[in-house]
C-alpha positions as CSV (number, residue, x, y, z in Angstrom):
1,M,-59.0,29.0,-63.9
2,T,-58.1,28.4,-67.8
3,I,-61.4,28.6,-69.6
4,G,-59.7,27.2,-73.1
5,T,-59.4,28.8,-76.7
6,A,-61.6,28.1,-79.9
7,A,-58.0,26.6,-81.1
8,G,-58.3,22.9,-82.7
9,A,-62.0,23.3,-83.2
10,R,-63.5,23.5,-86.8
11,A,-63.9,27.1,-88.0
12,G,-67.1,29.0,-86.6
13,D,-67.8,25.6,-84.4
14,A,-66.2,27.1,-81.2
15,V,-68.6,28.6,-78.7
16,L,-67.8,29.9,-75.2
17,V,-70.8,30.3,-73.1
18,V,-70.5,32.7,-70.2
19,H,-72.4,33.2,-67.2
20,A,-73.0,36.4,-64.9
21,S,-74.7,34.5,-61.7
22,Q,-76.2,35.7,-58.5
23,T,-78.2,33.0,-57.4
24,G,-77.4,30.0,-59.9
25,Q,-79.9,30.3,-62.4
26,A,-77.3,31.9,-65.0
27,L,-74.8,29.3,-64.3
28,A,-77.4,26.5,-64.5
29,L,-79.0,27.9,-67.7
30,A,-75.2,28.4,-69.3
31,S,-74.3,24.6,-68.3
32,A,-77.5,23.5,-70.2
33,T,-76.9,25.7,-72.9
34,A,-73.1,24.2,-73.6
35,R,-74.7,20.8,-73.4
36,V,-77.3,21.5,-76.2
37,L,-74.3,22.8,-78.2
38,R,-72.3,19.9,-77.8
39,A,-75.0,17.5,-78.6
40,S,-75.2,19.3,-81.9
41,G,-71.8,18.9,-82.9
42,L,-70.4,22.1,-81.7
43,S,-67.2,22.8,-79.6
44,A,-68.7,24.2,-76.2
45,H,-67.2,25.4,-73.3
46,A,-68.9,27.4,-70.4
47,A,-67.2,29.8,-67.9
48,S,-67.9,32.1,-65.0
49,I,-67.8,36.1,-66.4
50,E,-65.3,36.3,-63.4
51,H,-62.8,34.5,-65.8
52,V,-63.2,36.7,-69.0
53,D,-61.9,39.6,-70.3
54,A,-61.9,41.3,-73.6
55,K,-58.7,39.8,-74.9
56,R,-60.3,36.3,-74.2
57,L,-63.5,37.3,-75.8
58,A,-61.5,38.0,-78.9
59,A,-60.0,34.5,-79.0
60,W,-63.4,32.9,-79.5
61,P,-65.6,33.1,-82.8
62,S,-68.9,33.2,-80.8
63,V,-69.8,34.1,-77.3
64,L,-73.2,33.4,-75.6
65,F,-73.7,35.2,-72.3
66,V,-76.2,34.3,-69.8
67,A,-76.6,37.5,-67.2
68,S,-78.5,37.9,-64.3
69,T,-79.6,41.5,-63.1
70,Y,-80.2,42.1,-59.4
71,G,-81.8,45.0,-57.7
72,E,-81.9,48.1,-59.8
73,G,-80.1,47.0,-62.9
74,D,-77.1,46.1,-61.0
75,P,-74.6,43.2,-62.2
76,P,-74.4,40.2,-60.3
77,D,-71.6,40.1,-58.0
78,A,-69.3,37.6,-60.2
79,A,-69.6,40.4,-63.0
80,A,-68.7,43.3,-60.8
81,D,-65.0,42.9,-61.9
82,F,-66.0,42.8,-65.5
83,A,-68.5,45.4,-65.5
84,G,-66.1,47.9,-63.5
85,K,-62.8,47.1,-65.7
86,A,-63.9,45.6,-69.2
87,M,-66.8,47.3,-69.7
88,A,-65.5,50.6,-68.5
89,R,-63.2,51.0,-71.6
90,A,-63.8,50.8,-75.2
91,A,-63.0,47.1,-76.7
92,D,-62.2,46.2,-80.4
93,L,-64.0,43.0,-81.0
94,P,-64.9,42.8,-84.6
95,G,-64.6,39.4,-85.6
96,L,-67.2,38.5,-82.5
97,R,-70.3,37.1,-83.0
98,Y,-72.7,37.1,-79.7
99,A,-75.9,36.7,-78.1
100,V,-77.3,37.6,-74.6
101,L,-79.9,35.7,-72.5
102,A,-80.7,38.4,-70.1
103,L,-82.5,37.0,-66.8
104,G,-84.6,39.5,-64.6
105,D,-87.6,40.5,-63.0
106,R,-90.2,43.1,-64.2
107,G,-90.9,43.8,-60.8
108,Y,-87.7,46.2,-60.3
109,R,-87.0,49.1,-62.5
110,N,-84.1,48.6,-65.2
111,F,-85.6,45.4,-66.1
112,C,-82.7,42.8,-67.3
113,G,-80.3,46.3,-66.9
114,F,-77.1,44.4,-66.7
115,G,-77.6,42.3,-69.8
116,H,-78.9,45.2,-71.9
117,R,-75.6,47.0,-70.6
118,L,-73.5,44.0,-71.8
119,S,-75.2,44.1,-75.1
120,A,-74.6,47.7,-75.7
121,W,-71.0,47.3,-74.9
122,L,-70.2,44.4,-77.3
123,R,-71.9,46.4,-80.2
124,A,-70.0,49.1,-79.4
125,A,-66.9,47.0,-79.5
126,G,-67.7,46.0,-83.2
127,A,-69.0,42.4,-82.2
128,T,-71.9,41.1,-84.5
129,P,-75.2,40.3,-82.6
130,L,-76.4,36.6,-83.6
131,F,-80.0,37.7,-82.6
132,E,-81.4,40.3,-80.3
133,T,-81.1,40.0,-76.5
134,V,-83.5,37.7,-75.1
135,E,-85.3,38.9,-71.9
136,V,-86.5,36.4,-69.3
137,D,-89.0,37.3,-66.6
138,R,-88.6,35.3,-63.5
139,G,-87.5,32.1,-65.7
140,D,-90.5,32.5,-68.3
141,P,-90.4,29.0,-70.0
142,A,-91.6,30.8,-73.5
143,A,-88.6,33.0,-73.1
144,L,-86.3,30.2,-72.6
145,Q,-87.6,28.4,-75.1
146,R,-87.0,31.4,-77.7
147,W,-83.3,31.4,-76.8
148,R,-83.3,27.5,-77.6
149,T,-84.4,28.0,-80.7
150,Q,-82.3,30.9,-81.6
151,L,-79.3,28.5,-81.0
152,A,-79.7,27.0,-84.2
153,V,-78.3,30.1,-86.0
154,L,-74.7,29.0,-84.9
155,Q,-75.0,25.5,-86.8
156,P,-78.3,25.1,-88.9
157,Q,-77.9,21.9,-90.1
158,A,-76.2,20.3,-86.8
159,M,-79.1,21.8,-84.5
160,A,-81.7,20.5,-86.9
161,D,-80.2,16.8,-87.0
162,A,-79.1,16.9,-83.2
163,D,-82.5,15.3,-82.0
164,S,-81.5,12.0,-83.8
165,H,-78.2,11.4,-81.6
166,V,-78.0,13.7,-78.3
167,D,-75.9,13.1,-75.3
168,T,-78.3,12.3,-72.7
169,G,-75.4,12.3,-70.0
170,I,-75.8,15.2,-67.3
171,D,-73.1,17.8,-68.0
172,S,-70.4,16.9,-65.5
173,G,-67.9,18.5,-67.1
174,L,-69.0,22.1,-66.4
175,D,-70.4,22.9,-62.9
176,G,-72.9,19.7,-62.1
177,S,-75.4,22.3,-61.2
178,S,-78.2,20.8,-63.5
179,H,-81.0,18.8,-62.1
180,N,-82.1,15.3,-63.5
181,R,-85.2,15.2,-65.2
182,P,-88.1,13.4,-63.3
183,N,-87.1,10.1,-65.3
184,G,-83.4,10.5,-64.6
185,R,-82.7,12.0,-68.0
186,P,-82.0,15.6,-69.0
187,N,-83.9,17.1,-71.9
188,D,-81.4,17.4,-74.3
189,R,-84.2,17.8,-77.4
190,L,-82.9,20.9,-79.3
191,D,-86.7,22.1,-80.0
192,G,-87.2,21.6,-76.3
193,A,-91.1,20.9,-77.4
194,A,-93.9,20.1,-75.0
195,D,-91.7,20.9,-72.0
196,A,-92.2,23.8,-69.5
197,D,-88.8,23.8,-68.8
198,P,-86.8,24.1,-72.0
199,F,-83.3,23.0,-71.0
200,G,-84.1,20.6,-67.9
201,V,-82.3,22.4,-65.3
202,A,-85.1,23.0,-63.0
203,A,-85.8,19.9,-60.5
204,P,-89.6,19.2,-60.5
205,L,-92.2,20.8,-58.3
206,A,-93.0,18.4,-55.2
207,T,-95.8,19.0,-52.9
208,W,-95.4,20.1,-49.3
209,R,-97.7,21.0,-46.5
210,L,-97.9,24.2,-44.4
211,V,-97.8,23.2,-41.0
212,Q,-96.6,26.5,-39.3
213,R,-97.4,30.0,-39.8
214,M,-96.7,32.8,-37.3
215,H,-96.5,36.5,-37.2
216,V,-93.1,37.3,-35.7
217,N,-93.4,41.3,-35.7
218,E,-96.5,42.2,-34.1
219,G,-96.5,46.1,-33.0
220,S,-93.8,46.7,-35.4
221,S,-94.0,49.8,-37.7
222,G,-92.9,47.6,-40.4
223,A,-94.8,45.5,-42.7
224,P,-96.0,42.2,-41.2
225,C,-93.4,39.5,-41.3
226,F,-94.3,35.7,-40.7
227,H,-92.4,32.5,-39.9
228,L,-93.6,29.6,-42.1
229,A,-93.1,25.9,-41.9
230,L,-93.3,23.7,-44.8
231,A,-93.2,19.7,-44.5
232,P,-92.6,17.6,-47.4
233,Q,-95.4,15.3,-48.2
234,D,-93.7,12.8,-50.1
235,G,-90.8,12.0,-48.0
236,A,-87.4,13.4,-46.7
237,A,-86.0,16.2,-48.6
238,D,-82.2,17.6,-49.1
239,W,-80.7,21.0,-49.6
240,Q,-78.0,23.2,-47.9
241,A,-77.6,26.3,-46.1
242,G,-77.8,28.9,-48.5
243,D,-80.3,27.3,-51.0
244,I,-83.5,28.7,-52.1
245,A,-87.0,27.7,-52.2
246,E,-89.1,28.4,-55.2
247,I,-92.8,28.3,-54.6
248,A,-95.5,28.0,-56.9
249,L,-98.5,30.4,-56.8
250,P,-101.9,28.3,-57.2
251,G,-103.8,28.8,-60.0
252,N,-101.4,30.6,-61.9
253,T,-99.3,29.4,-65.0
254,G,-97.8,32.7,-66.4
255,T,-94.5,34.2,-65.8
256,Q,-95.3,35.7,-62.4
257,A,-96.2,32.1,-60.7
258,M,-93.0,31.7,-58.8
259,R,-91.7,33.3,-55.9
260,D,-88.2,32.4,-54.2
261,Y,-87.5,32.8,-50.5
262,S,-84.1,32.0,-48.7
263,I,-84.4,29.0,-46.9
264,A,-84.1,29.3,-42.5
265,S,-83.6,25.6,-41.7
266,L,-81.6,22.4,-42.6
267,P,-83.1,19.0,-43.6
268,A,-82.1,18.0,-40.2
269,D,-85.5,20.3,-39.1
270,G,-87.8,18.1,-40.9
271,A,-89.2,21.4,-42.7
272,I,-88.6,24.0,-44.7
273,H,-88.7,27.2,-42.7
274,L,-89.1,30.5,-44.5
275,L,-89.3,34.3,-43.2
276,V,-92.1,36.2,-45.4
277,R,-92.9,39.6,-45.2
278,Q,-96.1,41.1,-46.6
279,R,-95.4,43.3,-49.6
280,R,-97.5,45.9,-51.1
281,D,-97.8,47.9,-54.4
282,A,-98.1,51.6,-55.0
283,E,-101.8,50.9,-54.6
284,G,-101.5,49.3,-51.5
285,R,-102.8,46.0,-52.7
286,L,-100.7,43.2,-50.8
287,G,-98.6,41.1,-53.6
288,P,-99.9,37.6,-54.7
289,G,-97.4,36.0,-53.4
290,S,-97.2,37.2,-49.7
291,R,-100.6,37.3,-49.3
292,W,-101.2,33.4,-50.2
293,L,-98.6,32.6,-47.9
294,T,-99.4,35.0,-45.2
295,L,-102.8,35.1,-45.1
296,D,-105.1,32.9,-47.3
297,A,-103.1,29.6,-47.6
298,P,-105.0,27.0,-44.6
299,L,-102.8,25.5,-42.3
300,G,-102.5,22.0,-43.8
301,S,-103.0,23.2,-47.2
302,A,-100.6,22.0,-50.2
303,L,-98.3,23.8,-52.2
304,R,-96.0,22.8,-54.6
305,L,-92.1,23.9,-54.4
306,R,-88.7,23.1,-55.8
307,I,-85.2,23.9,-54.1
308,R,-82.8,25.7,-56.1
309,P,-79.2,25.1,-55.1
310,N,-77.2,28.3,-54.7
311,P,-73.7,27.3,-54.8
312,N,-72.8,31.1,-54.7
313,F,-74.3,31.2,-51.3
314,H,-73.0,27.9,-49.8
315,G,-71.1,28.1,-46.8
316,P,-67.4,27.5,-46.2
317,A,-66.0,24.0,-46.5
318,D,-63.7,24.5,-43.7
319,D,-63.6,25.7,-40.0
320,R,-62.7,29.1,-40.9
321,P,-64.1,32.4,-39.0
322,M,-67.6,33.7,-40.8
323,I,-68.8,37.1,-40.5
324,L,-72.7,36.9,-41.2
325,I,-74.1,40.2,-42.1
326,G,-78.2,40.9,-43.0
327,N,-81.3,42.9,-42.2
328,G,-84.8,42.2,-41.8
329,T,-85.8,38.8,-43.8
330,G,-82.1,38.5,-44.6
331,I,-82.0,36.7,-41.3
332,A,-83.5,33.4,-42.8
333,G,-80.5,32.6,-45.1
334,L,-77.9,33.4,-42.1
335,R,-80.0,31.4,-39.9
336,A,-79.8,28.3,-41.9
337,H,-75.9,29.1,-41.9
338,L,-75.5,29.3,-38.2
339,K,-77.6,26.2,-37.7
340,A,-75.0,24.3,-40.2
341,R,-72.0,25.7,-38.1
342,A,-73.2,25.0,-35.0
343,A,-73.9,21.3,-35.9
344,R,-70.3,21.1,-37.2
345,G,-68.9,22.5,-33.9
346,H,-67.5,25.8,-35.7
347,H,-67.8,28.5,-33.5
348,R,-66.0,31.7,-34.9
349,N,-69.1,33.1,-35.8
350,W,-69.8,36.9,-35.7
351,L,-73.4,37.8,-36.7
352,L,-74.3,41.7,-37.4
353,F,-77.8,42.2,-37.9
354,G,-80.3,45.2,-38.6
355,E,-84.0,45.7,-38.2
356,R,-86.2,48.3,-37.0
357,H,-87.5,48.3,-33.1
358,E,-85.7,46.0,-30.7
359,A,-89.3,45.6,-29.1
360,H,-91.1,44.5,-31.8
361,D,-88.5,43.1,-34.5
362,R,-86.6,40.1,-33.3
363,P,-87.1,37.3,-36.0
364,Y,-85.8,34.1,-34.9
365,G,-84.1,36.1,-31.7
366,S,-84.7,33.2,-29.4
367,D,-82.6,31.2,-31.7
368,I,-79.9,33.9,-31.6
369,D,-79.7,34.8,-28.0
370,A,-79.4,30.8,-27.6
371,W,-76.3,30.5,-29.9
372,R,-74.9,33.6,-28.1
373,Q,-75.0,31.9,-24.7
374,A,-74.0,28.7,-26.1
375,G,-70.6,30.2,-28.0
376,V,-71.9,29.2,-31.1
377,L,-71.9,33.2,-31.7
378,E,-68.4,34.3,-30.7
379,R,-70.1,38.2,-31.2
380,L,-73.1,39.4,-31.9
381,D,-74.2,43.0,-32.9
382,R,-77.8,44.1,-33.3
383,A,-78.7,47.4,-34.7
384,Y,-82.0,49.0,-34.6
385,S,-83.0,51.9,-37.3
386,R,-86.3,53.1,-35.6
387,D,-84.9,53.0,-32.0
388,L,-84.1,56.4,-30.3
389,P,-82.0,58.1,-29.6
390,A,-79.3,56.4,-31.7
391,R,-80.6,55.2,-35.1
392,R,-78.3,52.5,-36.2
393,L,-77.7,50.6,-39.2
394,V,-75.8,47.4,-39.6
395,Q,-73.3,49.4,-41.6
396,H,-72.9,51.3,-38.2
397,A,-72.4,48.4,-36.4
398,L,-69.5,47.1,-38.7
399,R,-67.9,50.8,-39.2
400,D,-67.6,50.9,-35.1
401,A,-66.0,47.6,-35.2
402,A,-63.6,48.1,-38.1
403,D,-60.4,47.0,-36.3
404,L,-61.9,43.7,-34.9
405,L,-63.6,43.1,-39.0
406,R,-59.8,43.5,-39.8
407,A,-58.4,41.2,-37.5
408,W,-60.9,38.5,-38.4
409,V,-60.5,39.1,-42.1
410,A,-56.5,38.4,-41.5
411,A,-57.6,35.2,-39.6
412,G,-59.2,34.1,-43.2
413,A,-63.1,34.9,-42.1
414,A,-65.7,34.5,-44.9
415,L,-68.2,37.3,-45.3
416,Y,-71.8,36.4,-46.0
417,V,-74.5,39.1,-46.8
418,C,-78.0,38.4,-46.7
419,G,-81.1,41.0,-47.2
420,S,-82.0,44.1,-49.3
421,A,-79.9,44.6,-52.3
422,T,-80.4,48.7,-52.7
423,G,-80.5,49.3,-49.0
424,M,-78.1,47.3,-46.5
425,A,-76.2,45.4,-48.9
426,R,-75.2,48.5,-50.9
427,G,-74.4,50.4,-47.7
428,V,-72.6,47.4,-46.3
429,D,-70.3,47.0,-49.2
430,E,-69.5,50.4,-49.3
431,T,-68.5,50.1,-45.6
432,L,-66.6,47.2,-46.0
433,R,-64.8,49.0,-48.9
434,E,-63.9,52.1,-46.3
435,I,-62.7,49.2,-43.7
436,L,-61.0,46.9,-46.0
437,G,-60.1,49.0,-49.3
438,D,-61.3,48.2,-52.8
439,A,-58.6,45.9,-53.5
440,G,-59.1,43.9,-50.6
441,L,-62.9,43.5,-50.8
442,H,-62.0,42.6,-54.3
443,A,-59.4,39.7,-53.2
444,L,-62.0,38.5,-50.9
445,S,-64.8,38.1,-53.7
446,R,-62.3,36.7,-56.0
447,A,-61.5,34.2,-52.9
448,G,-64.8,33.1,-52.6
449,R,-64.7,34.9,-49.0
450,Y,-67.5,37.6,-49.9
451,R,-70.6,36.1,-50.8
452,R,-74.1,37.7,-50.9
453,D,-77.8,36.7,-51.1
454,V,-79.5,40.0,-51.9
455,Y,-83.0,40.9,-53.3
C-alpha cells in the first residue's frame, strides 16, 4: 500500500493520521480526524500502522496517531509488527510533530498502555508533541471532544474558519467506515458543539427488545453464562459476521455507559444473539452490564444499542478454508461466521473450541453438532480444561493437529480467533508460532489470513 508523502503540500500543512485498530474504532476515528483536517484546508491522509515505519514517519511534518490498546496494555494486532520492529530500536525523528489519541478501557491494568508506549518512543526519537496524549475510556465523548479541540494547533486560523466551508460528504477516499449521522450528514463541525459524538463516527442508538434469555451452563463451575436474543423494534437491521453490538446501560450517560458484545447471529435470524457471562469485581459484585442483561432486564424490555462494523474480523470474501479458534463466550463471534459459511455453501471449516466441562459447558452445542453432521464443519476439536484425566486447552488441540494445520494453511486457510485475550488468545498465538514459525504467522497476518476478536 502507498501511503503518500508530504511532497507538494504547503509547508506544515501535510498531516498523516495513523490508526492502530483492533475492533474498528481507531480506524473510524482516524478517518474522521482526517476528514476534519481536510475540511480546514489541510492536506491529510490516513493509513494503517501496518504500512508505516520510522522512515515514512520522517517524511511528514506532522503525524497523528489513533492507537487502541487491548488486553493488559498490548498493541492491537495491526500494530504488532510496528511495535516489535520500529519501536524496538531507537529512531531519529527530530523534525516530526506528533499527537496520540489513546483508546482504552479503565477496567484493565495498563490503561491505554500501547498509546503511552508509542508516545514515549516518539519523544525518545526527538519528535515534538503537539499536545499531551489524550486518553479515551470506552469512547468517552468528552475526551474525543478534547482531541478535536486540540487539533486547532495544526493550523489555528484554518481550523477557526472551517465551520463556514466544511465538506459534508462522507470520507469515501479512506476506508468508508464512518457512519452517516441520523440526518444523512457527517458531523464536520470543527467544534463538535452539542454533540455526544464529536466526530460523527458512531451509528445512532436504536431500540431493540429482549425477546429471549437462557442460562446455557447450569451446573458449571464457571460463572453463569446466558444466551440472549434481541429483536429490532423499528424494522430490520443489517450487519455482517464479525460485527459488534454496543449496548447502552440504562440510566447512565457517563463513560461507563456502553458494553460491547460479539454478535452470534446473522440478519436472517431476525434477532441479534449474544452470549453474556456474568462478571464480578474483586468484592464479588456483579458488573452493571452483565447484571442488567442476565438478571434485571425483564423479557420484552427495551434497550438501546448500535451495531459497530468490525472490518478487521469480517470473514473471507472467497471460499478459502477457514480455521476458527476460540474459548468461552468467544464461540459467539465464531458462530456468526459458521452461519455465514453455511449459508454460502462453504464447508471447508475447522472449529477448535475450549471450555471448562463437557457435561455443562456447551454453548451453541446443538448448532455445532448439526454443522458437523451436515458437513459444514469438516473437522471439530473440543477441549475441556477442567475435565479429568486430561485437562486440555484449545492450544493443546492445535498442537496435536500441527501437521493438519500446516496443510490447511498451505491450502490457503484463514485463521480466526475469538475469546479471552490474556489466556486463550495469547496461548494460541504462541502455539501457532511454534507450528508455523514467527515469519509464517506474520505473513498470514499481513495477508489478512490471521484475524482476532479478543477481549
